[in-house]
N, C-alpha and C positions, 0 to 999 in steps of 0.2 A: 053722544059725542065720545069718541075714544079718548082714553087717558093719554095715549101717546100721540105726538104730532107726527103723523105718518106720511103726509103728502109732501113730496119734494118741492122745493121752491121752483125748480125748473118746469114743473107741471102745473103750477097755479096759473089761473087765467087772470087774476087780479091781485092786488096787494094782500099779503098775509094778514088775516084778521087780528091775530094775537101778537103782532110784531113788537108792540111796546112792552108786553110782558116778557117776550123773548129777550128784548134789550136789557131788561132788568136782570135776567139770569146771566147774560153775557157780561154785564158790568160787574156782577157779583163774582164771577169766575176771574175776571181781570183783577179785581180788588185784592184777592189773596195772593196772587203772583207778584204784584208790585209791593204789597205790604211785607212780603218776605225779604225784600231788599232793604227795608228801613227799620223793621221792628227789631232786628238783631242788634242794631247800634245801641239801643237802650239796654238790651240784655247783656251786652258785652262785659260790663264790670262783674256781674254775677258769674258769668261763664268763666271769665279769667280767673277769678278767685277759686271757683269750684274745681276746674280742670287743670289749674296751674299753667295757663296758656302763656307762651312767650308772645312778643309782638308779632313775630312771623306766623306763629300758630293762629293767632286771632285773625290776622289778615286772610289766611287761607280758609278759615271757617266762614268768613264773610264771602270771599271771592270764589270758593268752590261752587257756589250757586251761580255766579255770574258767568263763568267760562262756558259751561255747556249751554246755559240759557242763551247767550249771544251767538255762540258758534252754530247751534243746531236749528235756529228758527227758520232760516231760508229753506233748508231741505225738508224739515217736517211740515212747513206750510205747503210745500208742493205736494207732499204725500197726502196731506189732508184734502187738497184740491182734487186729486185723482180718485181717491177711494171714498172718503166721507169727511166733510168738515165737522159735522156734529159728532161722528164717531171719534175723530181725532180729539175733539174737545173733551168727550167723556173719558177716553183713555188717558189723556193728559191729566185730568183731574184726579183719576184714580192713582196714577203714578205719583203725582204731587202729594196726595194724601198718604200714600205708603211711605214716602220719604219723610214726611212729617211725623208719622208714628215712630219710625226708627229714630229720628232725631230727638224725640221726647224721652226715650228710654235708655239710650246708650250713655256711657259715662267715660268714654275714651276719646281723645282728640281726633284720632284718625277716623273713628267711626262717625263722629259728628260731621267731619268733612265729607265722608261718603254719603251720609244722609242728605246733606245740603246739595251735593252734586246730583243725587237722584231727584230731589225737588227741582233743581235747575232743568233737568231733562223734561220733567213733567210740565214746567212752566214754558219751555220752548215749544211744546205742542199746544198748550192752552192759549198763549197770547196771540199768535197769528190766527188761530182758529176763531177767537172771539171777534177780531176785526173783520175777517173775511165773511163771517156769518152776519155781522151787522150790515155790511154792504149788500150781501146777497138777499137778505130778508126785507130790505126796505126799497121802495120805489125811488127812483133818482131824485124826485122832488123833495123827499124827506131825508135823504142820506146825510146831508150836511148837519141837520139837527141830531140825528142818531150818532154821528161821528163826534159831534160836540159833546154829547153825553158820555161817550166812550173816553174821549180825551180828558174830560173833567174828572172821571173816575180814576184815571191813572194819576192825575195830580193830587186828588184828595187822598188817595191811598198812601202817598208819600208822607202825609201828616198823620193819617189814622194809624199807620203801623206803629209808630212810637207810643201813641196813646193807648192802644189795646195792649201792647207789650208792657207798658208801665202799669196799667191796671192789674194785669195778671201777676206781675212781680211783687205787688203789694202783699199778697198772701200765698203765692206759690213759687216754686223753683223755676229756673229758666226753661226747663223742659216744657212748661205750659205754653210758652210762646210758639212752640212747634205744634203742640197738640190742638190749639185753637183752630188750626187750619182744617182739621179733619171734619168736624160737623158742617163747616161751611162748604167744603168740597163735596161732601155727600149730598147736601141740600142742592148744590148747583148741578150735580149729576141728575137727580130726579127732575129738577126744573128744566134741564136741557132736554131730557126725553119727553117731557110733557108739553113744553112750550116752544122749543127751538125746532124749526122744521129741518128735515134732512136737506143737504145740499152738497153737490159735487160738480166738478167741471165736466162738460160734455165734449167728447171728441178731443180729449187732451193729448192722447198719444203717450209714448214711453217717457218716463222720467229721466232726465239727464243726471244720472248718478255720479258720473265722473266730475261734472261741474259742481255737483253738490259736495262731493268729497273735497275738491279743491277749495270750496268756500269754507268748509269746516276747518281745514288745515290752516287756511289763511287767517280767518277771524280768531280761531282759538289760539294760534301762535302769537298773533298781535296782542291779544288781551293778556296772555301769559307774560310776554316781554314787558308790557306796560305796567303790570302789577309787580313782577319780581325784580325788574331792573332798578327802578328808583328805590325800592325798599332794601334789597340785599346787595346792590351793586351790580355793575354790568360785567358779570363774569361770563363763563362759557355758556351756561344755560340760557340766560336772557338774550345774549348776543346771537346765539344759534337760533333761538325762537324768532328773533327779529328778522334774521336772514331768511328763515323758512317762510315767514309771513310775506316778505317782499317777493320772493321767488314764487310762492304759491299764488299771490295776487296776479302777477304777470301771467302765470300759466292759466289761471282762471279766465282772465280777459281774453287771452289768445284762443282758448278752447271755446268759450262762449261765442266769440265772433265767427267761428267756423262751424259751430254745431247747428244743424237745421232746426232743432227744437231746444234752445238753450234753457237751462235752469233759470237764468236771469238774462234778459236781453240788455247787455251793457250799453247798447246804443242809446238807451233811455237817458244816460248821463249826459248826452249831448243836448238834451232838452232842458232849457233853463228853469221852467217851473218845477220839474221833477228834482233836479240837482239842488236848486236853491232851497226847496222844502226839506230835502234830506239833510242838508247842512244846518238848516235852522233847528231841526229836531236834535241833531247831534250836539251842536254847540250849546243849546239851551240846557239839555240834561247834563252836559259836562259841568256847568256851573251849579245847577240845582242840587244834584246828588252830593257834590262836594260841600256845599253850604250846609245841608242837613247833617252831613258827617261831622263837621267840626263845630257847628252851632250846638248840636246835641251834647257833645263833649264839654263845651264851655258851660252850658247850663248845669250839667251834672257836677263837673269837677271844680269849676271856679265859683259858680254861684251856689253850689251845694243843693240843687233841687234833686228830689228823689225821682225814680223812674216815672211814676204816674204824673207828678208835677211837671216833669219835662215834656211828657206827651201832651198834656193839657195846653202847655204854652206854645206848642207847634200848631194847634188847631186853627188860629187865625190864618195860617197859610192855606188851609183847606177852604175856609170861607172865602178867601180872596180868589181862589181858583173858580169857585162857583160864580162869583161876580164877574170875573173875566170871561167865563164861558157864556154867561148871559149877554154880555156886551158884544162879544164877537158874533153871536148868533144874530144880533140886530144890525151890527155895523158892517160885517163882511159883505153882504149883498150891495151895500151902498158905497163902500170905500174900496173893496177889492182885497184880494189875498195879500198882495205885497204890503200894503199899508198896515194891515193888521199884524202880519208876521214881524215886520221891522219895528213897528211900535212896541209890540210885546217884548222883543229882544232888547230894545232900548231901555224899557222900564226895568227889565231884569238886570241889565248891565249896571244901571244906576243903583239898584238895590245892592249889587255886589260891591260897588265902590263905597257905599255907605258903611260897609263893614270894615273898611280900612281905619275907621275912627275907634275901633274897639281897643280898650286898654284894661288894665287890672281893675279899675274903678267902674267899669261899665256894668250896667244892670240889664235886666230882661227888656226894659223899654228900648235900649239901644239895638236890640235884635228885632223888636216887633215890626218896625217900619220896613226894614229890608226883607223880612220874611213875607210880609203882606205884599210888597212890591213883586217879589219873585212869584208868589201865588197868582197875583193878578196877571203878570206877564205870561205865565204858563197858560192861563185860561184864554188870553187874547191870541196867542200865537200858535199853539200846538194843534188846535182843531182845524184851522184852515190849511196848515201845512200837511197834516195827516190826510185831509180830504183830497188835497192835490196829489199826494203820493198814491193814494188808492185809486184816484181817477185816472192814473197813468196805466192801469192794468185792465185787461179784458176780464170778463166773467170767468174764463177758464184759468186765470192766474191770480184770483183774489187771495188765496193762501200765500202765494209768493209775495204779493204786494204787502200783505200784513207782516210777513217775515222780514221784508226789506225795511219797512217803517220801524218795526220793533227792534231790529238789529241796530239801526241808527240810534234809537233811544237808549238801548242797553249799552252799546259801544260808547256812546257819549258819557253815560253815567259811570261806566267802569273806568274810562280814561280820566274822568274828573276826579274820582276818589283816588286813583293811583297817582296821577301827576300832582294834583294839588295836595293830596294827603302826604306825598313825599316831601313837597316843598314845606308844608306845615311842620313835619317832623324835623327837617333840617333847620328851619328858622328857630324852632323851639330848642333844639339841642345847642345851637350856637349861642342863643341868648342866655340859656341856663348856665352854660360854661362861663360866659362873661360875668354873670351875676354871682355864681357860687365859687368859681375859681377852684382852689384845692382845699376848701374847707370841709369837704366830705371825703371819706376813704374812697379809693379808686373803684372798688367793687360797688359801693353804694352809688357812686356817681354814674356808673354805667347803667345801673338799674333806673336811676332817676332820668337819665337822658333817653331811655328807650321809649317812654310815653308819659303823659301827664299823670295817668293812674299810677305808674311806677314811681314817679316823683313824689306823689302824695303818700304812697306806701313807705318810702324812705323817710319822709318827714315824720310819719307816725312812729317809726322805729327810733328816730332821734328823740322824740318826746318820751319814749320809754327808757331811754338810756340815762341813768342817774348822773353821769358825768357831763351831760349836755344841758338838759333843762328846757323849760317851756319857751324861753325866749329864742334859743337857737332853733327849736322845732318850728316856731312861728316864722322865723326868718326863712327857713327852708320852704315852708308852705307859700310864703309871699313870693319867693324867687320862682318856684314852679308855676304859680298862677300868672305871675307877670310874664314869664317866658312864653307860656301858652297863649296869653292874650297878644303878645308881640307876634307870635307865629300866625294867629288868626288874621291880624291886620296885614301882615306882609303877604300872606297867601291870598287874601282878598284882593290886594292890589294886583298881583299877577293874574289871578282869575278874572278880575275886571278887565284887564288889558286884553286877555285872550277872548273874552266875550265881546268886547268892543270891536276887536279885529273881526270876529265872526259875524257881528252885525253888519259891518261894512262890506264883508264879502257877500253876505246874503242880499244886502241892498243892491250890490252890483250885479249879482247873478239873476235874481228874480226879475222878470219883465213887469212892466206896468200893465194896466188893464187892457190897453190896446194890443199889447203883445201877448197877453194871456188868452184873451178871447175877443173876437170881433162880433160875435153874435151869440145869442142865447141858444143853449142846446134844446130847451123846451120852453114854451110860453110860460112865463111866470116863475121860471126857475131862478134861484138866487145867483149872485155873482160867482160864488165859489163853484157851484155846479157848472156854470157856463164856462168858467176858466178851465176846469178839469176836463170838460168835454173837448176843448181844443187840444189838450195834451193827448187824449185818446186819438183824436184825428191825426195828429202828427205821428203817433206810434203805430197807427194802423189798427188800433183796438176798436172793437165795437161792443156796445152794451145792449 
């Protein structure tokens, strides 16, 4: 037997024998790209102290990964479809590893941002390639199970990222959180060559590069405006980006409607199963990423947990994802996609609303139930939604399908951190101003209002000032922690309202089982597969 998996999927007469091993490699590849989104949150305090990052600097260290990641996935997924999905996966892993090596050795803010952006480009190749290869490598009767494992991995990675990062930070500098990606990426490259069969679209035709460019401009500008506007104010840059995003989106739709072979057939958005599933993915990750963002800060800055202890305390979220994934695998064939997706979103929304009870006296136990509810919700909802989205695309467009699904995921997460993170900052600043008043010098107050970490740093300075004393320092600590807890509660209320509205929209848009599918695509195939077969029927796709 050859070391390399050389037989293309398109030439196989039966199911690929080592497909479950291939799935393991694909999930491992997915794991590190999602971990890169959340592991940096735990490393942020060390990076801020070492590099002297301002709040704006830190935001762009985090988001320089997100912008290319979300903007490029649709185009790079199409390129993988045409030339080689496995080749795209391997190339993306190598680019991701290269950016990780750079991030681990540089010591300037601008270079860290560049390294993160390179990692984002690599991730934009890897993520849609993993999903398209999952669908291409499995027969239709097994795809729902394989996609469930893929979706569970993306959820677990949200919790594993802070754990691994915290473990490394116990004995190593923050650069180690970049370097850990390299051996995993190299292992995934060898695993891909040995276990993942080659795959590409047959008879795809020329790539719609104009549509691809318009999609990059639209999504990239939208994310930039969403990140920079709430944080720095709606000046010329963010407003211009928002206008470019709007005009770019209109131009993209107009171009795609007229193009004979569009990058993305925008007519799919007229199909309720496809659109409802896209909205579900986007709304859910809007809330999930935001909660991880501020829950991690609360555990570190208010409850005083170290990086590793914080990561350990996020693990129940990962366990709940596995539970939800197991349940959705059993229940979706019986209850249908709509019931599972809406149930998951409802559970997640309830978890968000529970966080409105957070105050300065809250403990880890007050976060445990909401985190587990969000994990359970992710497991229940995301797999059937992703299965439906991928089922809307023919074999020749699996990379595009993966890019569309992953863009919705990343766009939701980026908007969640940007919008709810901005609301958190505003609520924190307002409450801190009310609590402290003019009892701190103006310069110190500005630093304290910039972030909870800045506020605690100011309190530490107060403690070292002989004219102040420990009581005044403790009062400053109490004010900062109370203000941040207030911000968490207020932000969770707004986030819960947004997620509740999203749940109602998805409930209205997704059709019931009769609207989804009137007959099974294959004998014995589960409900999710049957329903997605109907989407293919409406879009003219064949599998």
